[in-house]
A tleap script that builds the chain and sets N, CA, C and O, in Angstrom:
source leaprc.protein.ff14SB
mol = sequence {
  NMET LYS ALA GLU ARG LEU ASN ALA TYR ARG
  ILE MET TRP VAL LEU VAL PHE PHE ASP LEU
  PRO THR GLY THR LYS LYS GLU LYS LYS ILE
  TYR ALA ASP PHE ARG LYS LYS LEU LEU ALA
  ASP GLY PHE ALA MET PHE GLN PHE SER ILE
  TYR LEU ARG HIE CYS ALA SER MET GLU ASN
  ALA GLU VAL HIE ILE LYS ARG ALA LYS ARG
  ILE LEU PRO GLU LYS GLY HIE VAL GLY ILE
  MET THR ILE THR ASP LYS GLN PHE GLY MET
  MET GLU ILE PHE HIE GLY LYS SER LEU ALA
  GLU PRO ARG GLU ILE PRO GLN GLN LEU GLU
  MET CPHE
}
set mol.1.N position { 18.702 -26.551 9.283 }
set mol.1.CA position { 17.250 -26.499 9.205 }
set mol.1.C position { 16.646 -26.131 10.564 }
set mol.1.O position { 15.739 -25.303 10.643 }
set mol.2.N position { 17.157 -26.757 11.634 }
set mol.2.CA position { 16.616 -26.484 12.960 }
set mol.2.C position { 16.844 -25.024 13.349 }
set mol.2.O position { 15.961 -24.398 13.935 }
set mol.3.N position { 18.029 -24.473 13.027 }
set mol.3.CA position { 18.323 -23.074 13.358 }
set mol.3.C position { 17.367 -22.139 12.637 }
set mol.3.O position { 16.922 -21.154 13.226 }
set mol.4.N position { 17.031 -22.418 11.366 }
set mol.4.CA position { 16.088 -21.578 10.630 }
set mol.4.C position { 14.724 -21.604 11.303 }
set mol.4.O position { 14.070 -20.569 11.427 }
set mol.5.N position { 14.293 -22.783 11.736 }
set mol.5.CA position { 12.994 -22.909 12.402 }
set mol.5.C position { 12.955 -22.110 13.690 }
set mol.5.O position { 11.963 -21.448 13.995 }
set mol.6.N position { 14.045 -22.177 14.443 }
set mol.6.CA position { 14.106 -21.417 15.687 }
set mol.6.C position { 14.112 -19.919 15.404 }
set mol.6.O position { 13.517 -19.144 16.153 }
set mol.7.N position { 14.783 -19.505 14.323 }
set mol.7.CA position { 14.831 -18.087 13.992 }
set mol.7.C position { 13.444 -17.530 13.690 }
set mol.7.O position { 13.160 -16.376 14.010 }
set mol.8.N position { 12.583 -18.330 13.080 }
set mol.8.CA position { 11.230 -17.856 12.772 }
set mol.8.C position { 10.454 -17.536 14.047 }
set mol.8.O position { 9.479 -16.784 14.020 }
set mol.9.N position { 10.892 -18.108 15.153 }
set mol.9.CA position { 10.244 -17.824 16.433 }
set mol.9.C position { 11.008 -16.760 17.226 }
set mol.9.O position { 10.459 -16.171 18.158 }
set mol.10.N position { 12.251 -16.514 16.868 }
set mol.10.CA position { 13.069 -15.511 17.552 }
set mol.10.C position { 12.907 -14.130 16.916 }
set mol.10.O position { 12.850 -13.123 17.621 }
set mol.11.N position { 12.832 -14.084 15.596 }
set mol.11.CA position { 12.661 -12.821 14.888 }
set mol.11.C position { 11.265 -12.283 15.190 }
set mol.11.O position { 10.285 -13.028 15.177 }
set mol.12.N position { 11.188 -10.998 15.460 }
set mol.12.CA position { 9.929 -10.392 15.878 }
set mol.12.C position { 9.508 -9.279 14.933 }
set mol.12.O position { 10.333 -8.678 14.245 }
set mol.13.N position { 8.232 -9.023 14.917 }
set mol.13.CA position { 7.645 -7.872 14.235 }
set mol.13.C position { 6.935 -7.043 15.298 }
set mol.13.O position { 6.191 -7.579 16.119 }
set mol.14.N position { 7.167 -5.745 15.279 }
set mol.14.CA position { 6.470 -4.828 16.175 }
set mol.14.C position { 5.465 -4.069 15.323 }
set mol.14.O position { 5.820 -3.472 14.307 }
set mol.15.N position { 4.212 -4.099 15.745 }
set mol.15.CA position { 3.148 -3.372 15.055 }
set mol.15.C position { 2.640 -2.268 15.961 }
set mol.15.O position { 2.391 -2.489 17.146 }
set mol.16.N position { 2.489 -1.088 15.402 }
set mol.16.CA position { 1.924 0.052 16.121 }
set mol.16.C position { 0.651 0.457 15.388 }
set mol.16.O position { 0.686 0.830 14.216 }
set mol.17.N position { -0.469 0.378 16.094 }
set mol.17.CA position { -1.787 0.739 15.559 }
set mol.17.C position { -2.192 2.054 16.222 }
set mol.17.O position { -2.013 2.215 17.429 }
set mol.18.N position { -2.734 2.993 15.450 }
set mol.18.CA position { -3.141 4.221 16.109 }
set mol.18.C position { -4.295 4.916 15.407 }
set mol.18.O position { -4.431 4.883 14.184 }
set mol.19.N position { -5.117 5.543 16.229 }
set mol.19.CA position { -6.180 6.443 15.807 }
set mol.19.C position { -5.961 7.721 16.593 }
set mol.19.O position { -6.162 7.758 17.807 }
set mol.20.N position { -5.554 8.755 15.905 }
set mol.20.CA position { -5.287 10.032 16.552 }
set mol.20.C position { -6.239 11.081 16.006 }
set mol.20.O position { -6.615 11.031 14.835 }
set mol.21.N position { -6.631 12.032 16.848 }
set mol.21.CA position { -7.522 13.095 16.362 }
set mol.21.C position { -6.806 13.972 15.326 }
set mol.21.O position { -5.609 14.238 15.439 }
set mol.22.N position { -7.559 14.412 14.324 }
set mol.22.CA position { -6.989 15.265 13.268 }
set mol.22.C position { -7.945 16.406 12.915 }
set mol.22.O position { -7.954 16.890 11.783 }
set mol.23.N position { -8.732 16.822 13.874 }
set mol.23.CA position { -9.735 17.859 13.625 }
set mol.23.C position { -9.192 19.274 13.515 }
set mol.23.O position { -9.805 20.126 12.871 }
set mol.24.N position { -8.043 19.534 14.139 }
set mol.24.CA position { -7.467 20.882 14.103 }
set mol.24.C position { -6.080 20.823 13.469 }
set mol.24.O position { -5.509 19.747 13.295 }
set mol.25.N position { -5.552 21.992 13.129 }
set mol.25.CA position { -4.194 22.059 12.567 }
set mol.25.C position { -3.172 21.471 13.540 }
set mol.25.O position { -2.267 20.737 13.145 }
set mol.26.N position { -3.337 21.810 14.819 }
set mol.26.CA position { -2.409 21.323 15.844 }
set mol.26.C position { -2.460 19.792 15.933 }
set mol.26.O position { -1.420 19.140 16.023 }
set mol.27.N position { -3.669 19.221 15.909 }
set mol.27.CA position { -3.818 17.758 15.974 }
set mol.27.C position { -3.218 17.090 14.735 }
set mol.27.O position { -2.611 16.024 14.839 }
set mol.28.N position { -3.381 17.706 13.576 }
set mol.28.CA position { -2.786 17.153 12.345 }
set mol.28.C position { -1.272 17.159 12.434 }
set mol.28.O position { -0.616 16.225 11.971 }
set mol.29.N position { -0.709 18.209 13.028 }
set mol.29.CA position { 0.746 18.276 13.187 }
set mol.29.C position { 1.231 17.191 14.156 }
set mol.29.O position { 2.252 16.548 13.910 }
set mol.30.N position { 0.509 16.993 15.240 }
set mol.30.CA position { 0.870 15.946 16.205 }
set mol.30.C position { 0.822 14.579 15.535 }
set mol.30.O position { 1.714 13.755 15.732 }
set mol.31.N position { -0.220 14.339 14.742 }
set mol.31.CA position { -0.357 13.080 13.987 }
set mol.31.C position { 0.847 12.903 13.053 }
set mol.31.O position { 1.475 11.845 13.035 }
set mol.32.N position { 1.161 13.947 12.280 }
set mol.32.CA position { 2.265 13.876 11.314 }
set mol.32.C position { 3.601 13.665 12.017 }
set mol.32.O position { 4.432 12.891 11.541 }
set mol.33.N position { 3.818 14.338 13.136 }
set mol.33.CA position { 5.069 14.177 13.885 }
set mol.33.C position { 5.211 12.757 14.425 }
set mol.33.O position { 6.291 12.170 14.355 }
set mol.34.N position { 4.128 12.206 14.963 }
set mol.34.CA position { 4.159 10.834 15.488 }
set mol.34.C position { 4.530 9.860 14.366 }
set mol.34.O position { 5.394 8.999 14.532 }
set mol.35.N position { 3.868 10.016 13.236 }
set mol.35.CA position { 4.117 9.165 12.074 }
set mol.35.C position { 5.572 9.297 11.591 }
set mol.35.O position { 6.216 8.291 11.293 }
set mol.36.N position { 6.083 10.521 11.513 }
set mol.36.CA position { 7.460 10.756 11.056 }
set mol.36.C position { 8.478 10.131 12.013 }
set mol.36.O position { 9.498 9.593 11.583 }
set mol.37.N position { 8.190 10.209 13.304 }
set mol.37.CA position { 9.108 9.625 14.290 }
set mol.37.C position { 9.114 8.101 14.195 }
set mol.37.O position { 10.160 7.477 14.370 }
set mol.38.N position { 7.960 7.498 13.922 }
set mol.38.CA position { 7.922 6.048 13.709 }
set mol.38.C position { 8.761 5.682 12.484 }
set mol.38.O position { 9.554 4.742 12.524 }
set mol.39.N position { 8.580 6.424 11.411 }
set mol.39.CA position { 9.351 6.169 10.186 }
set mol.39.C position { 10.853 6.328 10.443 }
set mol.39.O position { 11.655 5.533 9.951 }
set mol.40.N position { 11.229 7.339 11.201 }
set mol.40.CA position { 12.643 7.573 11.512 }
set mol.40.C position { 13.240 6.431 12.321 }
set mol.40.O position { 14.444 6.184 12.256 }
set mol.41.N position { 12.399 5.734 13.085 }
set mol.41.CA position { 12.875 4.598 13.889 }
set mol.41.C position { 12.815 3.288 13.099 }
set mol.41.O position { 12.999 2.219 13.680 }
set mol.42.N position { 12.566 3.347 11.815 }
set mol.42.CA position { 12.610 2.145 10.990 }
set mol.42.C position { 11.286 1.447 10.787 }
set mol.42.O position { 11.248 0.366 10.200 }
set mol.43.N position { 10.199 2.033 11.257 }
set mol.43.CA position { 8.884 1.462 11.014 }
set mol.43.C position { 8.474 1.782 9.580 }
set mol.43.O position { 8.900 2.791 9.017 }
set mol.44.N position { 7.655 0.932 9.000 }
set mol.44.CA position { 7.131 1.151 7.658 }
set mol.44.C position { 5.613 1.086 7.715 }
set mol.44.O position { 5.045 0.360 8.531 }
set mol.45.N position { 4.954 1.853 6.840 }
set mol.45.CA position { 3.497 1.844 6.828 }
set mol.45.C position { 3.001 0.527 6.248 }
set mol.45.O position { 3.405 0.127 5.156 }
set mol.46.N position { 2.128 -0.140 6.981 }
set mol.46.CA position { 1.479 -1.366 6.525 }
set mol.46.C position { 0.097 -1.013 5.975 }
set mol.46.O position { -0.291 -1.460 4.896 }
set mol.47.N position { -0.623 -0.213 6.728 }
set mol.47.CA position { -1.877 0.401 6.305 }
set mol.47.C position { -1.857 1.818 6.873 }
set mol.47.O position { -0.912 2.182 7.573 }
set mol.48.N position { -2.879 2.622 6.587 }
set mol.48.CA position { -2.820 4.030 6.959 }
set mol.48.C position { -2.441 4.279 8.412 }
set mol.48.O position { -1.613 5.155 8.663 }
set mol.49.N position { -2.986 3.575 9.361 }
set mol.49.CA position { -2.649 3.804 10.766 }
set mol.49.C position { -2.067 2.564 11.416 }
set mol.49.O position { -2.227 2.344 12.616 }
set mol.50.N position { -1.391 1.759 10.614 }
set mol.50.CA position { -0.696 0.575 11.130 }
set mol.50.C position { 0.730 0.602 10.578 }
set mol.50.O position { 0.951 0.558 9.368 }
set mol.51.N position { 1.670 0.674 11.486 }
set mol.51.CA position { 3.078 0.691 11.101 }
set mol.51.C position { 3.761 -0.528 11.705 }
set mol.51.O position { 3.411 -0.960 12.803 }
set mol.52.N position { 4.736 -1.082 10.987 }
set mol.52.CA position { 5.413 -2.272 11.500 }
set mol.52.C position { 6.911 -2.162 11.325 }
set mol.52.O position { 7.418 -1.415 10.489 }
set mol.53.N position { 7.603 -2.940 12.151 }
set mol.53.CA position { 9.064 -2.966 12.114 }
set mol.53.C position { 9.555 -4.376 12.360 }
set mol.53.O position { 9.085 -5.060 13.269 }
set mol.54.N position { 10.495 -4.803 11.551 }
set mol.54.CA position { 11.144 -6.104 11.661 }
set mol.54.C position { 12.278 -5.978 12.666 }
set mol.54.O position { 13.088 -5.056 12.570 }
set mol.55.N position { 12.347 -6.891 13.629 }
set mol.55.CA position { 13.393 -6.855 14.654 }
set mol.55.C position { 14.052 -8.228 14.748 }
set mol.55.O position { 13.391 -9.257 14.609 }
set mol.56.N position { 15.346 -8.232 14.980 }
set mol.56.CA position { 16.106 -9.482 15.016 }
set mol.56.C position { 15.785 -10.360 16.231 }
set mol.56.O position { 15.998 -11.572 16.198 }
set mol.57.N position { 15.276 -9.747 17.292 }
set mol.57.CA position { 15.011 -10.498 18.519 }
set mol.57.C position { 14.008 -9.734 19.372 }
set mol.57.O position { 13.676 -8.584 19.083 }
set mol.58.N position { 13.532 -10.386 20.421 }
set mol.58.CA position { 12.616 -9.718 21.345 }
set mol.58.C position { 13.330 -8.575 22.063 }
set mol.58.O position { 12.729 -7.537 22.340 }
set mol.59.N position { 14.609 -8.771 22.361 }
set mol.59.CA position { 15.371 -7.714 23.028 }
set mol.59.C position { 15.439 -6.469 22.135 }
set mol.59.O position { 15.286 -5.346 22.616 }
set mol.60.N position { 15.666 -6.672 20.850 }
set mol.60.CA position { 15.699 -5.565 19.910 }
set mol.60.C position { 14.316 -4.933 19.781 }
set mol.60.O position { 14.195 -3.710 19.708 }
set mol.61.N position { 13.275 -5.764 19.753 }
set mol.61.CA position { 11.903 -5.256 19.670 }
set mol.61.C position { 11.587 -4.365 20.870 }
set mol.61.O position { 10.928 -3.336 20.724 }
set mol.62.N position { 12.055 -4.758 22.053 }
set mol.62.CA position { 11.793 -3.975 23.263 }
set mol.62.C position { 12.390 -2.578 23.176 }
set mol.62.O position { 11.816 -1.630 23.711 }
set mol.63.N position { 13.533 -2.436 22.510 }
set mol.63.CA position { 14.151 -1.123 22.308 }
set mol.63.C position { 13.209 -0.223 21.513 }
set mol.63.O position { 13.003 0.938 21.866 }
set mol.64.N position { 12.641 -0.764 20.439 }
set mol.64.CA position { 11.771 0.028 19.572 }
set mol.64.C position { 10.399 0.271 20.208 }
set mol.64.O position { 9.761 1.290 19.945 }
set mol.65.N position { 9.959 -0.651 21.029 }
set mol.65.CA position { 8.705 -0.445 21.766 }
set mol.65.C position { 8.880 0.711 22.749 }
set mol.65.O position { 7.997 1.561 22.872 }
set mol.66.N position { 10.016 0.746 23.451 }
set mol.66.CA position { 10.281 1.850 24.387 }
set mol.66.C position { 10.327 3.182 23.652 }
set mol.66.O position { 9.813 4.183 24.151 }
set mol.67.N position { 10.941 3.203 22.464 }
set mol.67.CA position { 11.001 4.444 21.682 }
set mol.67.C position { 9.603 4.888 21.280 }
set mol.67.O position { 9.281 6.074 21.358 }
set mol.68.N position { 8.774 3.948 20.853 }
set mol.68.CA position { 7.398 4.284 20.465 }
set mol.68.C position { 6.625 4.825 21.670 }
set mol.68.O position { 5.855 5.776 21.534 }
set mol.69.N position { 6.824 4.235 22.830 }
set mol.69.CA position { 6.135 4.705 24.033 }
set mol.69.C position { 6.571 6.110 24.424 }
set mol.69.O position { 5.773 6.882 24.956 }
set mol.70.N position { 7.845 6.451 24.162 }
set mol.70.CA position { 8.347 7.788 24.504 }
set mol.70.C position { 7.721 8.876 23.648 }
set mol.70.O position { 7.673 10.033 24.065 }
set mol.71.N position { 7.237 8.530 22.454 }
set mol.71.CA position { 6.694 9.553 21.557 }
set mol.71.C position { 5.162 9.533 21.494 }
set mol.71.O position { 4.568 10.170 20.623 }
set mol.72.N position { 4.529 8.806 22.408 }
set mol.72.CA position { 3.064 8.739 22.394 }
set mol.72.C position { 2.438 10.124 22.518 }
set mol.72.O position { 2.835 10.911 23.377 }
set mol.73.N position { 1.464 10.423 21.666 }
set mol.73.CA position { 0.761 11.705 21.795 }
set mol.73.C position { -0.141 11.714 23.033 }
set mol.73.O position { -0.496 10.663 23.567 }
set mol.74.N position { -0.500 12.911 23.472 }
set mol.74.CA position { -1.372 13.060 24.650 }
set mol.74.C position { -2.770 12.503 24.409 }
set mol.74.O position { -3.380 11.937 25.316 }
set mol.75.N position { -3.279 12.664 23.186 }
set mol.75.CA position { -4.639 12.220 22.866 }
set mol.75.C position { -4.595 11.115 21.818 }
set mol.75.O position { -3.601 10.938 21.114 }
set mol.76.N position { -5.694 10.380 21.735 }
set mol.76.CA position { -5.802 9.323 20.735 }
set mol.76.C position { -5.600 7.950 21.332 }
set mol.76.O position { -5.360 7.804 22.531 }
set mol.77.N position { -5.700 6.951 20.484 }
set mol.77.CA position { -5.539 5.560 20.905 }
set mol.77.C position { -4.380 4.944 20.141 }
set mol.77.O position { -4.306 5.049 18.916 }
set mol.78.N position { -3.469 4.294 20.876 }
set mol.78.CA position { -2.309 3.643 20.269 }
set mol.78.C position { -2.196 2.249 20.850 }
set mol.78.O position { -2.280 2.066 22.064 }
set mol.79.N position { -2.009 1.275 19.991 }
set mol.79.CA position { -1.759 -0.096 20.417 }
set mol.79.C position { -0.412 -0.541 19.889 }
set mol.79.O position { -0.039 -0.207 18.765 }
set mol.80.N position { 0.324 -1.297 20.699 }
set mol.80.CA position { 1.621 -1.834 20.279 }
set mol.80.C position { 1.576 -3.335 20.506 }
set mol.80.O position { 1.230 -3.802 21.591 }
set mol.81.N position { 1.931 -4.086 19.469 }
set mol.81.CA position { 1.861 -5.548 19.556 }
set mol.81.C position { 3.114 -6.144 18.927 }
set mol.81.O position { 3.624 -5.626 17.934 }
set mol.82.N position { 3.601 -7.221 19.502 }
set mol.82.CA position { 4.706 -7.965 18.895 }
set mol.82.C position { 4.204 -9.337 18.485 }
set mol.82.O position { 3.410 -9.967 19.184 }
set mol.83.N position { 4.681 -9.778 17.343 }
set mol.83.CA position { 4.392 -11.137 16.881 }
set mol.83.C position { 5.677 -11.726 16.325 }
set mol.83.O position { 6.578 -10.995 15.914 }
set mol.84.N position { 5.757 -13.040 16.313 }
set mol.84.CA position { 6.945 -13.688 15.760 }
set mol.84.C position { 6.913 -13.637 14.243 }
set mol.84.O position { 5.869 -13.404 13.633 }
set mol.85.N position { 8.071 -13.858 13.650 }
set mol.85.CA position { 8.160 -13.911 12.199 }
set mol.85.C position { 7.308 -15.057 11.653 }
set mol.85.O position { 6.736 -14.949 10.569 }
set mol.86.N position { 7.228 -16.137 12.397 }
set mol.86.CA position { 6.399 -17.282 12.006 }
set mol.86.C position { 4.933 -16.867 11.927 }
set mol.86.O position { 4.246 -17.183 10.955 }
set mol.87.N position { 4.453 -16.160 12.951 }
set mol.87.CA position { 3.066 -15.690 12.956 }
set mol.87.C position { 2.821 -14.697 11.823 }
set mol.87.O position { 1.791 -14.756 11.152 }
set mol.88.N position { 3.766 -13.789 11.612 }
set mol.88.CA position { 3.636 -12.796 10.554 }
set mol.88.C position { 3.542 -13.494 9.187 }
set mol.88.O position { 2.769 -13.086 8.321 }
set mol.89.N position { 4.335 -14.540 9.016 }
set mol.89.CA position { 4.344 -15.282 7.751 }
set mol.89.C position { 3.046 -16.020 7.476 }
set mol.89.O position { 2.775 -16.377 6.330 }
set mol.90.N position { 2.248 -16.253 8.490 }
set mol.90.CA position { 0.974 -16.960 8.298 }
set mol.90.C position { -0.169 -15.995 7.972 }
set mol.90.O position { -1.297 -16.429 7.733 }
set mol.91.N position { 0.116 -14.694 7.962 }
set mol.91.CA position { -0.926 -13.712 7.678 }
set mol.91.C position { -1.347 -13.819 6.209 }
set mol.91.O position { -0.514 -13.979 5.317 }
set mol.92.N position { -2.645 -13.729 5.987 }
set mol.92.CA position { -3.167 -13.672 4.629 }
set mol.92.C position { -3.574 -12.229 4.351 }
set mol.92.O position { -4.290 -11.609 5.136 }
set mol.93.N position { -3.108 -11.712 3.229 }
set mol.93.CA position { -3.388 -10.327 2.856 }
set mol.93.C position { -4.117 -10.342 1.522 }
set mol.93.O position { -3.735 -11.052 0.592 }
set mol.94.N position { -5.171 -9.547 1.449 }
set mol.94.CA position { -5.996 -9.512 0.246 }
set mol.94.C position { -6.024 -8.119 -0.345 }
set mol.94.O position { -6.004 -7.119 0.372 }
set mol.95.N position { -6.069 -8.074 -1.659 }
set mol.95.CA position { -6.357 -6.845 -2.406 }
set mol.95.C position { -7.721 -7.102 -3.027 }
set mol.95.O position { -7.837 -7.852 -3.997 }
set mol.96.N position { -8.750 -6.480 -2.468 }
set mol.96.CA position { -10.105 -6.835 -2.876 }
set mol.96.C position { -10.356 -8.270 -2.429 }
set mol.96.O position { -10.153 -8.603 -1.261 }
set mol.97.N position { -10.790 -9.108 -3.341 }
set mol.97.CA position { -11.028 -10.511 -3.010 }
set mol.97.C position { -9.867 -11.407 -3.405 }
set mol.97.O position { -9.904 -12.616 -3.175 }
set mol.98.N position { -8.828 -10.813 -4.003 }
set mol.98.CA position { -7.676 -11.593 -4.466 }
set mol.98.C position { -6.605 -11.664 -3.388 }
set mol.98.O position { -6.263 -10.659 -2.764 }
set mol.99.N position { -6.086 -12.862 -3.182 }
set mol.99.CA position { -4.987 -13.058 -2.240 }
set mol.99.C position { -3.732 -12.417 -2.815 }
set mol.99.O position { -3.343 -12.700 -3.948 }
set mol.100.N position { -3.104 -11.553 -2.029 }
set mol.100.CA position { -1.896 -10.844 -2.473 }
set mol.100.C position { -0.670 -11.719 -2.268 }
set mol.100.O position { -0.653 -12.595 -1.403 }
set mol.101.N position { 0.338 -11.472 -3.062 }
set mol.101.CA position { 1.616 -12.154 -2.886 }
set mol.101.C position { 2.231 -11.683 -1.570 }
set mol.101.O position { 2.123 -10.505 -1.227 }
set mol.102.N position { 2.872 -12.585 -0.830 }
set mol.102.CA position { 3.489 -12.156 0.432 }
set mol.102.C position { 4.589 -11.133 0.169 }
set mol.102.O position { 5.285 -11.184 -0.845 }
set mol.103.N position { 4.723 -10.210 1.107 }
set mol.103.CA position { 5.785 -9.209 1.010 }
set mol.103.C position { 7.127 -9.854 1.263 }
set mol.103.O position { 7.242 -10.838 1.993 }
set mol.104.N position { 8.136 -9.280 0.646 }
set mol.104.CA position { 9.487 -9.741 0.879 }
set mol.104.C position { 9.936 -9.273 2.255 }
set mol.104.O position { 9.677 -8.131 2.635 }
set mol.105.N position { 10.597 -10.130 2.997 }
set mol.105.CA position { 11.078 -9.762 4.333 }
set mol.105.C position { 12.233 -8.789 4.178 }
set mol.105.O position { 13.175 -9.069 3.437 }
set mol.106.N position { 12.181 -7.648 4.860 }
set mol.106.CA position { 13.260 -6.674 4.721 }
set mol.106.C position { 14.571 -7.202 5.294 }
set mol.106.O position { 14.587 -7.896 6.311 }
set mol.107.N position { 15.626 -6.873 4.648 }
set mol.107.CA position { 16.946 -7.249 5.140 }
set mol.107.C position { 17.511 -6.057 5.883 }
set mol.107.O position { 17.657 -4.976 5.312 }
set mol.108.N position { 17.830 -6.247 7.151 }
set mol.108.CA position { 18.355 -5.148 7.942 }
set mol.108.C position { 19.685 -5.548 8.524 }
set mol.108.O position { 19.846 -6.645 9.059 }
set mol.109.N position { 20.630 -4.650 8.414 }
set mol.109.CA position { 21.929 -4.855 9.004 }
set mol.109.C position { 21.922 -4.187 10.367 }
set mol.109.O position { 21.624 -2.998 10.481 }
set mol.110.N position { 22.245 -4.940 11.389 }
set mol.110.CA position { 22.272 -4.370 12.730 }
set mol.110.C position { 23.690 -4.425 13.262 }
set mol.110.O position { 24.355 -5.460 13.207 }
set mol.111.N position { 24.135 -3.302 13.773 }
set mol.111.CA position { 25.481 -3.230 14.337 }
set mol.111.C position { 25.384 -2.945 15.821 }
set mol.111.O position { 24.562 -2.135 16.249 }
set mol.112.N position { 26.195 -3.587 16.588 }
set mol.112.CA position { 26.147 -3.430 18.038 }
set mol.112.C position { 27.364 -2.692 18.523 }
set mol.112.O position { 27.508 -2.460 19.723 }
savepdb mol mol.pdb
quit
């Protein structure tokens, strides 16, 4: 029981929030490329410009944060935040005024 409790504080979620310009064809391509690279690194869309990734530890989260920083576009606003699995589990999500069922935690196999 104690190990499970500690894991909820060790497991991390990385969230990437972004608002990128999409006024021109070139800007739309940059937006699409950024999004595709996040997806390729294991991020999943949470909302249109919010992507998240489940990480086994802060050390693992730092790897994915560095990757996200390497692909930052020249223009736009990007925020990167980490939260613990415990904090993520306390989030309330609504569809309209109805409380949504919590999402299932993804199972990821990590090999070193």
